[in-house]
C-alpha positions as CSV (number, residue, x, y, z in Angstrom):
1,X,-18.1,-30.1,3.9
2,X,-18.4,-26.4,3.8
3,X,-17.6,-24.4,6.9
4,X,-20.4,-21.7,7.5
5,X,-17.8,-19.5,9.2
6,X,-15.4,-19.8,6.2
7,X,-17.6,-20.2,3.1
8,X,-14.8,-18.9,1.0
9,X,-12.3,-21.7,2.0
10,X,-13.5,-24.9,0.4
11,X,-12.4,-28.0,-1.5
12,X,-14.3,-29.3,-4.6
13,X,-13.4,-32.4,-6.6
14,X,-14.2,-32.5,-10.3
15,X,-13.2,-35.5,-12.2
16,X,-9.5,-35.7,-11.7
17,X,-9.0,-32.2,-10.4
18,X,-9.3,-30.7,-6.9
19,X,-10.1,-27.1,-6.6
20,X,-9.2,-25.8,-3.2
21,X,-8.9,-22.6,-1.2
22,X,-8.8,-23.9,2.3
23,X,-5.7,-22.0,3.3
24,X,-4.7,-18.5,4.6
25,X,-6.1,-15.8,2.4
26,X,-7.8,-18.3,0.1
27,X,-11.2,-17.4,-1.5
28,X,-13.1,-19.7,-3.8
29,X,-16.6,-20.8,-2.8
30,X,-17.7,-22.9,-5.7
31,X,-16.3,-24.7,-8.9
32,X,-18.5,-26.2,-11.6
33,X,-17.5,-27.8,-14.9
34,X,-19.6,-26.5,-17.8
35,X,-17.8,-28.2,-20.8
36,X,-14.6,-29.8,-21.6
37,X,-11.8,-28.0,-19.8
38,X,-14.0,-25.1,-19.0
39,X,-14.9,-24.2,-15.4
40,X,-17.2,-21.6,-13.8
41,X,-16.0,-20.3,-10.5
42,X,-17.7,-18.3,-7.8
43,X,-15.9,-16.4,-5.1
44,X,-17.3,-15.4,-1.7
45,X,-18.0,-11.8,-0.9
46,X,-16.3,-10.3,2.1
47,X,-17.9,-11.2,5.5
48,X,-20.5,-13.4,3.7
49,X,-20.9,-15.5,6.9
50,X,-22.5,-12.4,8.4
51,X,-24.8,-11.7,5.5
52,X,-22.8,-9.2,3.5
53,X,-22.6,-9.3,-0.2
54,X,-20.3,-6.3,-1.2
55,X,-16.8,-6.5,-2.4
56,X,-16.8,-9.6,-4.5
57,X,-13.3,-9.0,-5.6
58,X,-10.5,-11.0,-4.0
59,X,-9.9,-14.6,-5.2
60,X,-7.0,-17.0,-4.5
61,X,-7.3,-20.7,-5.1
62,X,-5.4,-23.7,-6.2
63,X,-6.0,-26.6,-8.7
64,X,-4.4,-30.0,-8.0
65,X,-4.0,-32.8,-10.4
66,X,-3.3,-31.0,-13.7
67,X,-1.0,-32.6,-16.3
68,X,1.6,-30.5,-18.1
69,X,0.0,-29.1,-21.4
70,X,-3.6,-29.3,-20.1
71,X,-5.5,-26.3,-21.5
72,X,-8.0,-24.7,-19.0
73,X,-10.6,-22.0,-19.3
74,X,-11.5,-20.4,-16.0
75,X,-14.6,-18.1,-15.6
76,X,-15.3,-16.3,-12.3
77,X,-19.0,-15.3,-12.8
78,X,-19.9,-13.3,-9.7
79,X,-17.5,-10.5,-9.5
80,X,-18.3,-6.8,-8.4
81,X,-17.6,-4.2,-11.0
82,X,-14.0,-2.9,-10.8
83,X,-12.3,-0.7,-13.3
84,X,-9.3,-3.1,-13.9
85,X,-11.5,-5.9,-15.2
86,X,-12.2,-3.9,-18.3
87,X,-8.6,-3.0,-18.9
88,X,-6.6,-5.0,-21.5
89,X,-3.5,-4.6,-19.2
90,X,-5.1,-6.3,-16.1
91,X,-4.1,-9.9,-15.7
92,X,-4.5,-12.3,-12.8
93,X,-1.4,-13.9,-11.4
94,X,-0.4,-17.5,-11.1
95,X,2.4,-19.7,-9.7
96,X,3.1,-23.4,-9.7
97,X,4.5,-25.1,-6.7
98,X,7.1,-26.4,-6.5
99,X,8.3,-26.0,-10.1
100,X,7.4,-22.3,-10.7
101,X,7.2,-20.6,-7.2
102,X,7.3,-17.0,-8.4
103,X,4.1,-15.2,-8.7
104,X,3.8,-13.8,-12.2
105,X,1.0,-12.5,-14.5
106,X,-0.8,-14.8,-17.0
107,X,-0.1,-13.9,-20.6
108,X,-3.1,-15.4,-22.4
109,X,-6.4,-14.1,-23.4
110,X,-8.8,-12.5,-21.0
111,X,-12.5,-11.6,-21.3
112,X,-14.5,-9.3,-19.1
113,X,-18.3,-9.0,-19.6
114,X,-21.2,-7.9,-17.4
115,X,-23.9,-10.6,-17.0
116,X,-26.6,-8.8,-15.1
117,X,-28.0,-8.5,-11.5
118,X,-24.8,-6.6,-10.5
119,X,-22.5,-9.5,-11.5
120,X,-19.7,-9.5,-13.9
121,X,-17.8,-12.4,-15.6
122,X,-14.0,-12.5,-16.0
123,X,-12.4,-15.3,-18.1
124,X,-8.9,-16.3,-18.8
125,X,-7.1,-19.3,-20.3
126,X,-4.1,-21.1,-19.0
127,X,-2.0,-24.0,-20.0
128,X,-0.6,-26.1,-17.0
129,X,3.2,-25.9,-16.9
130,X,4.1,-29.0,-14.8
131,X,2.8,-32.4,-13.9
132,X,1.1,-33.0,-10.5
133,X,2.1,-29.5,-9.2
134,X,-0.3,-27.3,-7.4
135,X,-1.3,-24.4,-9.7
136,X,-2.4,-21.3,-7.8
137,X,-4.3,-18.3,-9.2
138,X,-5.1,-15.0,-7.4
139,X,-6.4,-11.5,-8.1
140,X,-2.9,-10.0,-7.3
141,X,0.3,-11.5,-5.6
142,X,-1.0,-12.7,-2.2
143,X,0.6,-12.0,1.0
144,X,-1.1,-14.3,3.6
145,X,-0.9,-13.6,7.4
146,X,1.4,-16.6,8.0
147,X,3.8,-15.4,5.4
148,X,3.9,-12.0,6.9
149,X,4.9,-13.5,10.2
150,X,7.6,-15.5,8.6
151,X,9.0,-12.4,6.8
152,X,9.1,-10.6,10.1
153,X,11.3,-13.4,11.5
154,X,13.6,-13.2,8.6
155,X,14.0,-9.4,8.9
156,X,14.7,-9.7,12.6
157,X,17.7,-11.8,11.7
158,X,19.0,-9.0,9.4
159,X,19.1,-6.4,12.1
160,X,22.6,-4.9,12.4
161,X,24.5,-5.4,15.7
162,X,24.3,-1.7,16.6
163,X,20.5,-1.6,16.4
164,X,17.5,-3.2,18.1
165,X,14.6,-5.0,16.5
166,X,12.0,-5.5,19.2
167,X,8.9,-7.5,18.6
168,X,5.8,-7.6,20.9
169,X,2.1,-8.3,20.6
170,X,0.1,-5.1,20.8
171,X,-3.2,-6.8,21.1
172,X,-5.0,-9.9,19.8
173,X,-7.7,-9.6,17.0
174,X,-11.2,-10.9,17.3
175,X,-10.1,-14.3,16.0
176,X,-7.2,-14.4,18.4
177,X,-4.3,-13.4,16.1
178,X,-1.3,-11.3,17.4
179,X,-1.1,-7.8,16.2
180,X,2.7,-7.5,15.9
181,X,4.4,-4.2,17.0
182,X,8.0,-3.8,15.8
183,X,10.4,-1.2,17.1
184,X,13.6,-0.5,15.1
185,X,16.4,1.9,15.7
186,X,19.9,2.4,16.9
187,X,20.4,1.1,20.5
188,X,21.6,4.6,21.5
189,X,18.2,6.1,20.8
190,X,16.4,4.7,23.8
191,X,16.4,5.4,27.6
192,X,17.0,3.0,30.3
193,X,13.3,3.2,31.2
194,X,10.8,0.8,29.5
195,X,7.4,1.9,28.0
196,X,4.4,1.4,30.3
197,X,1.9,-1.3,30.1
198,X,-1.3,0.3,28.8
199,X,-4.4,-1.2,30.1
200,X,-6.0,-3.8,27.7
201,X,-2.9,-3.8,25.5
202,X,0.3,-6.0,25.4
203,X,-1.3,-9.3,26.4
204,X,2.0,-11.2,26.5
205,X,4.2,-11.4,29.5
206,X,7.3,-10.3,27.6
207,X,9.3,-7.2,28.5
208,X,8.1,-3.9,26.9
209,X,10.3,-1.9,24.6
210,X,12.5,0.8,26.0
211,X,11.3,4.5,25.7
212,X,12.4,6.3,22.6
213,X,14.6,9.4,22.8
214,X,14.3,10.3,19.1
215,X,11.5,11.3,16.8
216,X,9.2,8.4,16.0
217,X,8.1,7.2,12.5
218,X,4.9,5.3,12.9
219,X,3.9,2.9,10.0
220,X,0.9,0.6,9.6
221,X,-0.3,-1.6,6.8
222,X,-3.0,-4.0,5.6
223,X,-6.0,-2.4,7.2
224,X,-7.6,-3.5,4.0
225,X,-6.7,-7.1,3.6
226,X,-6.7,-7.4,-0.2
227,X,-4.2,-4.6,-0.6
228,X,-1.2,-6.8,-0.6
229,X,1.2,-4.2,-2.3
230,X,1.2,-2.6,1.2
231,X,2.9,-5.7,2.6
232,X,5.5,-5.8,-0.3
233,X,6.1,-2.1,0.1
234,X,6.7,-2.7,3.8
235,X,9.1,-5.4,3.0
236,X,11.1,-2.9,0.9
237,X,11.0,-0.3,3.8
238,X,12.3,-3.0,6.3
239,X,15.2,-3.9,3.8
240,X,16.2,-0.4,3.5
241,X,15.8,0.4,7.2
242,X,18.0,-2.6,8.2
243,X,20.6,-2.1,5.6
244,X,24.2,-1.6,6.7
245,X,24.9,1.1,4.2
246,X,24.9,4.8,5.0
247,X,21.2,5.4,4.3
248,X,20.1,2.6,6.6
249,X,22.4,3.8,9.3
250,X,21.2,7.4,9.0
251,X,17.6,6.3,9.3
252,X,18.2,4.2,12.4
253,X,20.4,6.9,13.9
254,X,17.9,9.8,13.5
255,X,14.6,8.0,14.2
256,X,12.8,5.3,16.0
257,X,10.4,3.3,13.8
258,X,7.2,1.7,15.2
259,X,5.7,-0.6,12.7
260,X,2.3,-2.5,12.7
261,X,2.6,-4.9,9.7
262,X,-1.1,-6.1,9.6
263,X,-4.0,-4.1,11.2
264,X,-6.6,-6.5,9.8
265,X,-5.2,-10.0,10.2
266,X,-8.6,-11.7,10.4
267,X,-9.6,-10.1,7.1
268,X,-6.4,-11.2,5.5
269,X,-6.7,-14.8,6.7
270,X,-10.3,-15.1,5.6
271,X,-9.6,-14.0,2.1
272,X,-11.6,-10.6,2.3
273,X,-10.8,-7.7,0.0
274,X,-11.6,-4.6,2.1
275,X,-13.3,-5.3,5.4
276,X,-13.0,-7.5,8.6
277,X,-15.0,-10.7,9.3
278,X,-18.0,-8.5,10.5
279,X,-18.1,-6.5,7.3
280,X,-16.5,-3.4,8.9
281,X,-14.2,-1.1,7.1
282,X,-11.6,-0.7,9.8
283,X,-10.1,2.4,8.4
284,X,-13.3,4.3,9.3
285,X,-13.2,3.5,13.0
286,X,-10.4,5.6,14.3
287,X,-12.6,8.4,15.8
288,X,-14.0,6.2,18.6
289,X,-12.7,2.6,18.2
290,X,-14.2,-0.1,20.4
291,X,-11.9,-2.6,22.0
292,X,-14.7,-5.1,21.7
293,X,-15.5,-4.6,18.0
294,X,-12.3,-3.0,16.6
295,X,-9.5,-4.1,18.9
296,X,-6.7,-3.7,16.4
297,X,-7.7,0.0,15.6
298,X,-8.3,0.7,19.3
299,X,-4.8,-0.6,20.2
300,X,-3.2,1.3,17.3
301,X,-4.9,4.7,18.2
302,X,-4.3,4.3,22.0
303,X,-0.7,3.3,21.6
304,X,-0.2,6.3,19.3
305,X,-1.6,8.6,21.7
306,X,0.8,7.2,24.2
307,X,3.7,8.1,22.2
308,X,4.7,11.8,22.6
309,X,7.2,12.4,19.8
310,X,5.6,11.0,16.6
311,X,6.8,13.0,13.6
312,X,5.5,11.0,10.7
313,X,2.5,8.6,10.3
314,X,2.5,6.5,7.2
315,X,-0.5,4.1,6.5
316,X,0.4,1.8,3.6
317,X,-2.4,1.0,1.1
318,X,-2.8,0.0,-2.5
319,X,-5.0,1.3,-5.4
320,X,-5.8,0.2,-9.0
321,X,-7.3,3.3,-10.7
322,X,-4.2,5.5,-11.5
323,X,-1.1,4.8,-13.3
324,X,1.4,5.8,-10.5
325,X,2.0,5.6,-6.8
326,X,0.7,8.6,-4.9
327,X,-0.5,9.6,-1.4
328,X,-3.4,11.2,0.4
329,X,-2.6,14.0,2.7
330,X,-4.7,16.4,4.8
331,X,-6.0,19.8,3.9
332,X,-4.1,22.3,6.1
333,X,-4.1,26.0,6.4
334,X,-2.3,27.7,3.5
335,X,0.8,28.5,5.7
336,X,1.2,24.8,6.7
337,X,0.7,23.3,3.3
338,X,4.3,23.7,2.1
339,X,5.5,21.7,5.1
340,X,2.8,19.2,4.6
341,X,3.1,18.7,0.7
342,X,6.9,18.9,0.5
343,X,7.2,15.3,1.7
344,X,5.3,14.1,-1.4
345,X,7.4,16.1,-3.7
346,X,10.5,14.6,-2.2
347,X,9.2,11.2,-2.7
348,X,8.8,12.1,-6.4
349,X,12.4,13.1,-6.8
350,X,13.7,10.0,-4.9
351,X,11.7,7.3,-7.1
352,X,10.5,7.3,-10.6
353,X,7.4,5.4,-9.6
354,X,5.7,8.2,-7.6
355,X,4.0,11.3,-8.9
356,X,3.3,14.4,-6.9
357,X,0.6,15.6,-9.4
358,X,-1.6,12.6,-8.5
359,X,-1.5,13.3,-4.7
360,X,-4.6,14.5,-3.1
361,X,-4.5,17.2,-0.3
362,X,-8.0,18.3,-0.7
363,X,-10.6,19.1,2.0
364,X,-12.9,16.8,0.3
365,X,-10.5,13.9,0.7
366,X,-10.8,14.4,4.5
367,X,-14.5,14.0,4.6
368,X,-15.7,12.1,1.5
369,X,-17.9,9.0,2.2
370,X,-17.3,5.5,1.1
371,X,-19.8,4.6,-1.6
372,X,-20.4,1.1,0.0
373,X,-20.8,1.8,3.7
374,X,-21.3,5.6,3.5
375,X,-18.8,6.2,6.3
376,X,-16.6,9.3,6.2
377,X,-12.9,9.4,5.7
378,X,-12.9,11.4,9.0
379,X,-12.7,8.1,10.6
380,X,-9.5,7.0,8.7
381,X,-6.2,6.9,10.6
382,X,-4.6,9.7,8.4
383,X,-7.4,12.2,9.2
384,X,-8.1,11.1,12.8
385,X,-4.4,11.3,13.8
386,X,-4.1,14.8,12.4
387,X,-7.3,16.1,14.0
388,X,-6.7,14.4,17.3
389,X,-2.9,14.9,17.7
390,X,-2.2,17.8,15.2
391,X,0.7,15.9,13.5
392,X,1.3,17.4,10.1
393,X,3.0,14.6,8.5
394,X,0.2,12.0,8.4
395,X,-0.3,10.3,5.0
396,X,-1.9,7.4,3.2
397,X,0.6,6.0,0.8
398,X,-1.2,4.4,-2.2
399,X,0.9,1.8,-3.9
400,X,0.0,0.4,-7.4
401,X,-0.4,-3.3,-7.7
402,X,2.2,-3.4,-10.5
403,X,4.2,-1.0,-12.6
404,X,6.1,-2.0,-15.7
405,X,8.5,0.8,-16.1
406,X,9.6,4.1,-14.4
407,X,7.4,7.1,-15.2
408,X,9.8,9.9,-15.0
409,X,13.5,10.7,-14.5
410,X,15.1,11.3,-11.1
411,X,18.1,13.4,-10.3
412,X,21.4,11.6,-9.3
413,X,22.5,11.4,-5.7
414,X,25.1,13.6,-4.4
415,X,27.2,13.2,-1.1
416,X,26.5,16.3,0.9
417,X,30.0,16.4,2.5
418,X,32.2,15.9,-0.5
419,X,29.8,17.2,-3.2
420,X,30.6,14.1,-5.3
421,X,27.9,11.9,-6.9
422,X,26.9,8.9,-4.6
423,X,26.7,5.5,-6.4
424,X,26.3,3.2,-3.4
425,X,23.3,0.9,-3.8
426,X,21.3,-1.0,-1.2
427,X,21.9,-4.8,-1.4
428,X,18.5,-6.4,-1.1
429,X,18.2,-10.0,0.4
430,X,14.9,-11.5,-0.5
431,X,15.9,-15.0,0.5
432,X,13.0,-16.7,2.2
433,X,10.5,-13.9,1.2
434,X,7.7,-14.5,-1.2
435,X,9.0,-14.8,-4.7
436,X,7.2,-12.1,-6.9
437,X,8.2,-10.7,-10.3
438,X,7.8,-7.0,-9.4
439,X,9.6,-6.9,-5.9
440,X,12.3,-4.5,-7.5
441,X,9.5,-1.9,-8.0
442,X,8.3,-2.0,-4.4
443,X,12.0,-1.8,-3.1
444,X,12.5,1.3,-5.3
445,X,9.3,2.9,-4.0
446,X,10.4,2.1,-0.4
447,X,13.7,3.9,-1.0
448,X,11.8,7.0,-2.1
449,X,9.4,6.9,1.0
450,X,12.4,6.7,3.4
451,X,14.8,9.0,1.7
452,X,12.2,11.8,1.5
453,X,11.9,11.6,5.3
454,X,15.7,12.2,5.6
455,X,15.3,15.1,3.1
456,X,12.4,16.7,5.0
457,X,14.4,16.5,8.3
458,X,17.6,17.7,6.5
459,X,19.7,14.8,7.7
460,X,20.2,13.0,4.4
461,X,24.0,12.7,3.9
462,X,23.4,11.4,0.3
463,X,20.5,13.3,-1.2
464,X,19.0,13.9,-4.7
465,X,17.6,17.3,-3.7
466,X,20.8,19.4,-4.6
467,X,20.8,18.1,-8.1
468,X,17.1,18.5,-8.7
469,X,15.5,21.7,-10.3
470,X,14.8,22.9,-6.8
471,X,18.4,22.7,-5.3
472,X,17.2,23.4,-1.7
473,X,14.3,22.4,0.6
474,X,13.2,26.1,0.9
475,X,13.0,26.5,-2.8
476,X,10.9,23.4,-3.1
477,X,8.5,24.8,-0.4
478,X,8.3,28.1,-2.3
479,X,7.2,26.2,-5.4
480,X,4.6,24.4,-3.4
481,X,3.4,27.5,-1.6
482,X,2.9,29.1,-5.1
483,X,1.2,26.0,-6.4
484,X,-1.3,26.1,-3.5
485,X,-1.9,29.7,-4.0
486,X,-2.8,29.0,-7.7
487,X,-5.2,26.3,-6.5
488,X,-6.8,28.8,-4.1
489,X,-6.8,31.5,-6.9
490,X,-4.6,33.7,-5.0
491,X,-2.1,33.8,-7.9
492,X,-2.5,33.4,-11.7
493,X,-1.2,30.3,-13.4
494,X,1.8,32.3,-14.9
495,X,3.5,32.7,-11.6
496,X,6.6,30.9,-12.7
497,X,7.5,33.5,-15.5
498,X,8.5,36.2,-13.1
499,X,8.5,37.5,-9.5
500,X,5.3,37.2,-7.5
501,X,4.3,38.8,-4.3
502,X,3.1,37.1,-1.1
503,X,-0.6,37.7,-0.3
504,X,-0.3,38.8,3.4
505,X,0.1,42.3,4.2
506,X,3.3,42.1,6.2
507,X,5.3,40.8,3.2
508,X,3.3,42.4,0.3
509,X,6.2,44.5,-0.8
510,X,8.7,41.7,-0.7
511,X,8.8,39.8,-4.0
512,X,10.2,36.2,-4.3
513,X,11.5,34.5,-7.3
514,X,10.0,31.0,-7.6
515,X,11.6,28.1,-9.4
516,X,10.7,28.0,-13.1
517,X,9.2,24.5,-13.0
518,X,6.1,23.8,-14.9
519,X,3.3,22.0,-13.0
520,X,2.9,18.4,-13.9
521,X,-0.2,17.5,-16.1
522,X,-2.7,15.5,-14.1
523,X,-3.5,12.3,-15.7
524,X,-7.0,11.7,-16.9
525,X,-8.4,8.7,-15.3
526,X,-10.6,7.8,-18.2
527,X,-7.7,7.5,-20.6
528,X,-5.0,6.0,-18.4
529,X,-5.0,2.2,-18.0
530,X,-5.3,1.3,-14.4
531,X,-2.6,-0.6,-12.6
532,X,-0.4,-1.1,-15.6
533,X,0.7,1.5,-18.0
534,X,1.5,-0.7,-21.1
535,X,1.1,-4.3,-22.2
536,X,3.2,-6.4,-24.7
537,X,1.8,-6.3,-28.3
538,X,1.5,-10.0,-28.3
539,X,-1.3,-10.0,-25.7
540,X,-4.9,-10.0,-26.7
541,X,-8.0,-9.0,-25.0
542,X,-11.7,-9.0,-25.6
543,X,-14.0,-6.9,-23.3
544,X,-17.5,-5.7,-23.0
545,X,-16.9,-2.6,-21.0
546,X,-19.2,-0.9,-18.6
547,X,-18.5,2.8,-18.5
548,X,-19.2,4.2,-15.0
549,X,-20.3,7.8,-14.2
550,X,-18.1,10.3,-16.2
551,X,-15.1,11.3,-14.2
552,X,-15.9,9.2,-11.2
553,X,-12.9,7.9,-9.3
554,X,-12.9,4.6,-7.7
555,X,-10.0,5.5,-5.4
556,X,-11.0,4.7,-1.8
557,X,-8.6,5.1,1.0
């Protein structure tokens, strides 16, 4: 019988097969057999129990009873339009439990076609790989709420003896799930006084964390439930942060990390793509969050305001419209932009999967409205935390769902004391974590995100910056300042060919030599394949493509 509160989590028996999605993050509302070994599937829109019909995107279901060698044709017939559907490089993922537990992309034919009334059909074929195993299929590698909680317990055991890994419940969601708050740092970075109990927060009776005495890095993830790369990226961040090597030690010694792994646990559990169970995009509620309607956002904001020494705010998201990872930053006055944008440039030199030219620091990106709910980005965590608290380093990290290969070269690492190249590598322990084919990519991006923080604060004992084209942090900021001046039409585009003068009167007679580094060419969205940047030649794809408005971007923070 279908649960009216969870119409996306069902069980359907067809002949000898059982189609099921009655589990954490599952989404499949209907399955129908149309011909021999061909099945039409329907997924549930986000918050459909409340009457919403947008975001028919996320799917995650299993098939029980398949025999090895059985050939299936699966057709989802009620999808919303999404650019990746029409790309030959987009493939759903699958795994088979217990014989093939790793999430991997299917390698067979896919077909995309619009079928009218706002619906689109996406078809793929699959050959069962084992007898009587549960075969699972999903839009992207899932990361259910229960698995995130299990992963946190694994990371807690990895914490070095000189550091603390403090877990507590910040608040409970509308469905009663705990919103975990994790504090990680060296034990010496705390006072003997514990943090206060904020009214309405911290429902459990356990001891509060000690007060931080070092700058705080505040990280949150999964405000949009279907953006599962945010959780895989967070796994990588935690592995680096808890590593016993010099980089992990430096991070724990210089900062206190406050981490909220899931901001929208109800949306994750219910198999939604972008909103909560009431159809609300929680990343538009930070201006005046309600403890009754948006308890997780309310708790995150008020706890953030309680902390007086936050230096960085990183909100982890995922995207599927550009070939690289990038970030959204805020539009600041020209004199502050170098300090703001230098973090993104430092990520680029620390990982080959991130591109500075794709980052967006525009004024428009702070106020643009969501095309679905028409709510402004002024209500996002990134913008609200900057406007409310004046913190420069507030960013939305946009992680790709999958990247096949590095996009550019990065400079080698050098030991800042000895001047010698640094070759030590972080040892990753993924035992017990979800098995996924591209975890190495997420781990590498995590290194870039964290090493860039050390470089910004000039406390990175093993840095890539000295062997980059910029050599020093100030030289990089000078480059960014000139780049911003070009964008504001204060300088011409040939600034790097000679000496230029600063625009303000006090320094008008003091020329400065800028690094002779060409600007990276911004990728054209209409020619770059979303999510993946290449595909094996053996794969085939047939698609009837719907071309959207020219130049229109589907990136939504």
